[in-house]
C-alpha positions as CSV (number, residue, x, y, z in Angstrom):
1,X,0.2,-0.1,0.1
2,X,1.3,3.4,-0.8
3,X,1.9,6.1,2.0
4,X,-1.6,7.6,3.0
5,X,-1.8,11.1,2.0
6,X,-4.1,14.1,1.8
7,X,-6.8,14.0,-0.8
8,X,-8.6,16.8,-2.7
9,X,-11.9,15.5,-3.2
10,X,-12.7,17.5,-6.1
11,X,-9.7,17.2,-8.4
12,X,-8.4,13.8,-6.6
13,X,-5.1,15.4,-6.4
14,X,-3.1,13.7,-3.8
15,X,-0.2,15.5,-1.6
16,X,1.8,14.6,1.6
17,X,0.8,15.3,5.0
18,X,2.4,18.3,6.5
19,X,2.2,20.8,9.2
20,X,0.7,23.8,7.3
21,X,-2.3,22.4,5.1
22,X,-5.7,22.4,6.5
23,X,-7.7,23.0,3.1
24,X,-7.6,21.3,-0.3
25,X,-6.3,23.4,-3.2
26,X,-9.9,23.4,-4.7
27,X,-10.9,25.3,-1.4
28,X,-12.9,22.0,-0.4
29,X,-12.1,20.3,2.9
30,X,-9.5,17.6,2.8
31,X,-10.1,14.0,2.9
32,X,-7.4,11.3,3.2
33,X,-6.6,8.6,0.9
34,X,-8.6,5.4,1.1
35,X,-7.2,3.3,3.7
36,X,-7.3,-0.7,3.9
37,X,-9.1,-1.1,7.2
38,X,-8.5,-3.6,9.9
39,X,-9.3,-7.1,11.1
40,X,-10.5,-7.9,14.3
41,X,-7.1,-9.5,15.1
42,X,-5.6,-6.1,14.6
43,X,-7.4,-4.6,17.6
44,X,-5.5,-3.8,20.4
45,X,-7.3,-5.5,23.3
46,X,-5.2,-4.0,25.7
47,X,-5.9,-0.7,25.1
48,X,-9.2,1.0,26.3
49,X,-9.7,3.9,24.1
50,X,-10.2,4.6,20.4
51,X,-6.4,3.8,20.2
52,X,-7.5,0.0,20.2
53,X,-8.0,0.8,16.6
54,X,-4.8,2.5,16.2
55,X,-3.9,0.0,13.3
56,X,-6.5,2.1,11.4
57,X,-5.1,5.4,11.5
58,X,-3.3,6.8,8.5
59,X,0.0,7.2,10.6
60,X,1.5,5.4,13.5
61,X,1.2,7.5,16.6
62,X,3.9,6.9,19.1
63,X,2.4,8.9,21.9
64,X,-1.5,9.5,21.6
65,X,-3.3,12.2,23.5
66,X,-5.8,10.3,25.1
67,X,-8.1,10.2,28.4
68,X,-9.7,7.0,27.5
69,X,-12.1,8.4,24.8
70,X,-14.3,5.9,23.3
71,X,-15.4,2.5,24.5
72,X,-18.8,4.1,25.3
73,X,-21.9,1.8,26.5
74,X,-24.2,0.4,23.9
75,X,-27.5,0.7,25.9
76,X,-30.4,-1.7,25.0
77,X,-33.5,0.7,25.1
78,X,-36.5,2.1,23.4
79,X,-38.3,5.4,22.4
80,X,-42.1,5.5,21.8
81,X,-42.5,1.6,22.2
82,X,-39.7,1.0,19.7
83,X,-36.6,-0.8,20.7
84,X,-33.0,0.1,19.8
85,X,-29.5,0.3,21.0
86,X,-28.7,3.6,22.0
87,X,-24.8,4.4,21.8
88,X,-24.0,6.8,24.8
89,X,-21.3,8.9,23.3
90,X,-21.2,11.4,26.3
91,X,-19.3,9.1,28.4
92,X,-16.2,10.5,26.9
93,X,-14.0,12.8,29.0
94,X,-15.2,16.2,27.9
95,X,-18.9,15.0,27.6
96,X,-19.4,14.5,23.9
97,X,-18.6,12.2,20.9
98,X,-16.1,14.9,19.8
99,X,-13.5,13.5,21.9
100,X,-13.1,10.9,19.3
101,X,-12.2,13.4,16.7
102,X,-10.2,15.6,19.1
103,X,-7.9,12.7,20.3
104,X,-6.9,11.9,17.0
105,X,-6.7,15.2,15.5
106,X,-4.4,16.4,18.4
107,X,-2.5,13.3,18.3
108,X,-1.4,13.4,14.7
109,X,-0.8,17.2,14.8
110,X,1.2,17.1,17.7
111,X,3.4,14.3,16.0
112,X,3.8,16.4,12.9
113,X,5.1,19.5,15.0
114,X,2.0,21.9,15.1
115,X,2.6,23.6,18.3
116,X,-0.8,25.8,18.7
117,X,-4.4,25.5,17.2
118,X,-7.2,27.4,16.3
119,X,-10.7,25.8,16.4
120,X,-14.2,27.4,15.8
121,X,-17.2,25.5,17.4
122,X,-20.8,26.1,18.9
123,X,-19.5,24.4,21.8
124,X,-18.8,20.7,22.0
125,X,-15.9,20.7,19.4
126,X,-14.4,23.8,21.1
127,X,-14.5,22.0,24.5
128,X,-13.0,18.9,23.2
129,X,-10.0,20.4,21.2
130,X,-9.4,22.5,24.3
131,X,-9.3,19.7,26.4
132,X,-7.2,17.3,24.4
133,X,-4.9,20.7,23.4
134,X,-4.4,21.3,27.2
135,X,-3.3,17.4,27.8
136,X,-1.0,18.0,24.7
137,X,0.6,21.3,26.0
138,X,-0.6,23.1,23.3
139,X,-1.9,26.5,22.9
140,X,-5.6,26.8,22.0
141,X,-7.8,29.3,20.7
142,X,-11.5,28.7,20.1
143,X,-13.9,31.1,18.5
144,X,-17.7,30.5,19.3
145,X,-20.9,32.2,18.5
146,X,-21.7,34.9,20.9
147,X,-24.9,32.9,21.5
148,X,-23.1,30.0,22.9
149,X,-24.3,28.6,26.2
150,X,-22.3,29.7,29.2
151,X,-21.5,25.9,30.2
152,X,-19.7,25.1,26.9
153,X,-17.8,28.3,27.1
154,X,-16.8,27.8,30.7
155,X,-15.6,24.4,30.0
156,X,-13.5,25.5,27.2
157,X,-12.1,28.3,29.2
158,X,-11.3,26.2,32.1
159,X,-9.0,24.0,30.0
160,X,-7.0,27.1,29.6
161,X,-8.3,27.9,26.0
162,X,-8.4,31.7,24.6
163,X,-12.3,32.1,23.8
164,X,-13.5,34.7,21.3
165,X,-17.2,35.3,21.0
166,X,-18.2,36.3,17.5
167,X,-21.6,38.0,16.8
168,X,-23.8,36.8,14.2
169,X,-24.9,33.2,13.2
170,X,-22.6,30.2,13.2
171,X,-21.2,30.8,9.8
172,X,-19.7,34.1,11.1
173,X,-17.6,32.2,13.6
174,X,-16.1,30.1,10.9
175,X,-15.4,33.0,8.7
176,X,-13.7,34.7,11.5
177,X,-11.7,31.5,12.2
178,X,-10.7,31.1,8.6
179,X,-9.5,34.7,8.6
180,X,-7.2,34.1,11.2
181,X,-5.8,30.8,9.8
182,X,-2.8,32.6,8.6
183,X,-1.4,33.4,12.0
184,X,-2.1,29.9,13.9
185,X,-3.0,26.5,12.4
186,X,-6.7,26.0,12.0
187,X,-7.3,22.7,13.4
188,X,-11.2,22.6,12.5
189,X,-13.2,19.6,13.5
190,X,-15.2,20.4,10.2
191,X,-12.2,21.1,7.9
192,X,-9.3,18.8,8.8
193,X,-9.5,15.0,7.8
194,X,-7.7,13.7,11.2
195,X,-10.8,14.6,12.8
196,X,-12.9,12.0,10.7
197,X,-10.2,9.3,11.5
198,X,-11.0,9.7,15.1
199,X,-14.8,9.7,14.5
200,X,-14.9,6.7,12.3
201,X,-13.9,4.5,15.6
202,X,-17.4,5.1,16.3
203,X,-18.2,2.5,13.5
204,X,-15.4,0.2,14.4
205,X,-16.7,0.2,17.8
206,X,-20.3,-0.5,17.1
207,X,-19.2,-3.2,15.1
208,X,-16.9,-4.9,17.9
209,X,-20.0,-4.2,20.4
210,X,-22.2,-6.4,18.3
211,X,-19.6,-9.3,18.4
212,X,-18.0,-8.2,14.9
213,X,-21.2,-7.7,12.9
214,X,-23.2,-4.7,11.9
215,X,-26.5,-3.5,12.7
216,X,-29.5,-3.0,10.2
217,X,-29.4,0.7,10.6
218,X,-27.6,3.5,12.3
219,X,-29.5,6.9,13.2
220,X,-27.2,9.8,13.8
221,X,-27.8,13.4,14.7
222,X,-25.8,15.3,12.2
223,X,-25.2,18.8,11.1
224,X,-21.6,18.9,9.8
225,X,-21.7,15.0,9.6
226,X,-18.5,13.8,11.5
227,X,-20.2,11.0,12.9
228,X,-22.0,10.1,9.7
229,X,-18.9,10.3,7.6
230,X,-16.8,8.7,10.3
231,X,-19.2,5.5,10.4
232,X,-19.2,5.6,6.4
233,X,-15.3,5.5,6.5
234,X,-15.2,2.6,9.0
235,X,-17.7,0.6,7.4
236,X,-16.2,0.8,3.9
237,X,-12.9,0.1,5.4
238,X,-14.3,-3.1,7.1
239,X,-15.5,-4.2,3.6
240,X,-11.9,-3.6,2.4
241,X,-10.6,-5.8,5.1
242,X,-13.1,-8.4,4.3
243,X,-14.8,-8.2,7.8
244,X,-18.2,-7.3,6.7
245,X,-19.8,-7.7,3.1
246,X,-22.3,-4.7,3.3
247,X,-22.9,-1.4,4.9
248,X,-25.3,-0.8,7.5
249,X,-28.2,1.7,6.4
250,X,-27.2,5.1,7.5
251,X,-29.8,7.9,8.7
252,X,-29.6,11.4,9.6
253,X,-31.9,13.0,11.9
254,X,-31.8,16.8,11.8
255,X,-34.1,19.7,13.5
256,X,-36.7,20.8,10.9
257,X,-35.8,24.6,11.6
258,X,-32.2,23.9,10.2
259,X,-32.2,20.8,8.0
260,X,-30.1,21.4,4.9
261,X,-28.8,17.9,4.5
262,X,-32.4,16.7,4.8
263,X,-33.5,19.1,2.3
264,X,-31.1,18.2,-0.4
265,X,-31.4,14.5,0.3
266,X,-35.2,14.6,-0.1
267,X,-34.9,16.9,-3.3
268,X,-32.5,14.2,-4.9
269,X,-29.8,16.6,-5.6
270,X,-26.0,17.1,-4.8
271,X,-26.2,20.8,-3.6
272,X,-27.9,23.0,-1.1
273,X,-31.4,23.7,-1.5
274,X,-33.1,27.1,-0.9
275,X,-34.8,27.1,2.4
276,X,-36.1,29.2,5.3
277,X,-34.1,28.7,8.6
278,X,-35.4,29.4,12.2
279,X,-34.0,29.0,15.7
280,X,-33.7,25.5,17.1
281,X,-33.1,24.3,20.7
282,X,-30.8,21.6,19.2
283,X,-28.1,24.4,18.9
284,X,-25.3,21.8,18.1
285,X,-26.9,20.9,14.8
286,X,-27.8,24.0,13.4
287,X,-25.1,24.4,10.5
288,X,-27.0,25.8,7.6
289,X,-24.4,25.1,5.0
290,X,-22.4,22.0,5.9
291,X,-19.0,22.0,3.9
292,X,-19.0,18.2,3.5
293,X,-22.5,18.2,2.2
294,X,-21.9,16.4,-0.9
295,X,-19.8,13.6,0.9
296,X,-22.7,13.2,3.4
297,X,-25.2,12.8,0.5
298,X,-23.2,10.1,-1.0
299,X,-22.6,8.2,2.3
300,X,-26.5,8.2,2.8
301,X,-27.3,7.0,-0.8
302,X,-24.6,4.4,-1.0
303,X,-25.6,2.8,2.3
304,X,-29.4,2.9,1.3
305,X,-30.1,5.2,4.1
306,X,-32.0,8.5,4.4
307,X,-32.9,11.4,6.6
308,X,-35.7,12.7,8.8
309,X,-36.5,16.1,10.3
310,X,-37.8,16.8,13.6
311,X,-39.9,19.6,14.9
312,X,-39.3,21.6,17.9
313,X,-41.9,20.1,20.1
314,X,-40.6,16.6,18.9
315,X,-37.2,17.7,20.1
316,X,-38.4,18.9,23.5
317,X,-40.7,15.7,23.9
318,X,-37.8,13.3,23.1
319,X,-35.2,15.2,25.3
320,X,-37.8,14.7,28.3
321,X,-38.9,11.4,27.2
322,X,-35.4,10.1,27.3
323,X,-34.9,11.6,30.5
324,X,-37.7,9.9,32.1
325,X,-35.9,6.7,31.0
326,X,-32.6,7.9,32.8
327,X,-31.0,9.1,29.7
328,X,-30.0,12.7,30.3
329,X,-28.8,14.3,26.9
330,X,-28.9,17.5,25.3
331,X,-31.5,18.4,22.7
332,X,-29.0,18.5,20.1
333,X,-28.7,14.8,20.0
334,X,-32.4,13.7,21.8
335,X,-33.8,14.4,18.0
336,X,-32.2,11.1,16.9
337,X,-34.6,9.3,19.1
338,X,-37.5,11.1,17.8
339,X,-36.1,10.7,14.3
340,X,-35.9,7.1,14.9
341,X,-39.4,6.9,16.0
342,X,-40.5,8.8,12.7
343,X,-38.6,6.5,10.5
344,X,-40.2,3.5,11.9
345,X,-43.6,5.1,11.8
346,X,-42.9,6.1,8.2
347,X,-41.9,2.5,7.1
348,X,-38.2,3.5,6.4
349,X,-37.2,1.2,9.2
350,X,-38.7,-1.7,10.6
351,X,-39.5,-2.2,14.1
352,X,-38.1,-5.5,14.4
353,X,-34.5,-4.1,12.8
354,X,-31.4,-4.1,14.8
355,X,-31.1,-0.2,14.9
356,X,-28.4,1.7,16.9
357,X,-29.1,5.4,17.8
358,X,-26.4,7.5,18.5
359,X,-26.6,10.0,21.3
360,X,-23.6,12.4,21.3
361,X,-23.9,14.8,24.2
362,X,-24.8,15.2,27.9
363,X,-27.7,16.9,29.3
364,X,-25.4,18.6,31.8
365,X,-24.2,21.0,29.0
366,X,-27.9,22.3,28.5
367,X,-29.0,22.5,32.0
368,X,-30.7,26.0,31.2
369,X,-32.9,24.2,28.6
370,X,-34.2,21.9,31.1
371,X,-34.7,24.4,33.7
372,X,-36.8,26.3,31.1
373,X,-38.8,23.4,30.2
374,X,-39.5,22.1,33.8
375,X,-39.8,25.5,35.7
376,X,-38.4,26.7,38.7
377,X,-40.2,24.2,41.0
378,X,-39.2,21.3,38.8
379,X,-42.7,20.4,37.7
380,X,-43.6,20.4,33.9
């Protein structure tokens, strides 16, 4: 196999991994050249973190920056009477799935000599990069939307990151970070392919959780799509290594008020669809123009999956309903449970299928949302 390298997804040009590149020459986000995947015998059973799948990474990392991220529970549960497995991703150290990508990204950037990083985030991504950057001894600067919840900003600040609040919508935060990328390396969880190398461990882990088999369906709350693309990478790699012979069907749930992937998929197109946007309680899945939209659509279509949009009332109901079953998550991911139920009721998923629903972030980061829903006296 030739050495893994960066890939421009538009021109298919490849170029070596280096310390300065974060964007492809075409202006699109970078990808990695295809990797061969691993077999079950290559899993490092002595390692309890995403680095048990270190053999699947594009480079050998001598000293991973790790706090035991990954290895999260696959909890048998149900929503609205429909059974599924809930993958509880908030069990990772900073409280969200983004620790998988942060560990891989920071580890590989540290190995190639990047001393300081810049990130933009609505919350969880910034906290993860700040936490892992602190562990690595890197200077971290995080741009956040001015509307980001206090809890998420406080967490990143506690790790020692410099925080810059940017007025305006989420897109303004990304634009401001790109403007500063000439001064400090832009380690964006949305742009850099190393992040996806971390999130792909979610797919490997689900396969291992299920005794080295795949579920029929995976329902993922998505905005920029790192979990969707990570799962797609993992399962295509497992097909390449001969461990599986098909992809699970990948489905994405989005809030109705900000559902660009859903709109494009339902329209059968490969680009953005004009639509109206509105505020959503699912703030972490509120990106209006995800930069990897085409790759996300390809993953959905090749897997035979699809999309579902969830109303604000359904998101609130799912958040409270899951909590009543002991599962306390932020509304950003609770809508995946509501989406799962809608997919069953609409006939896209059979109730008897083996379905995994990804729950990405802890409700402890959105206590204001729950306080507002429940009232000061704790009664609904």
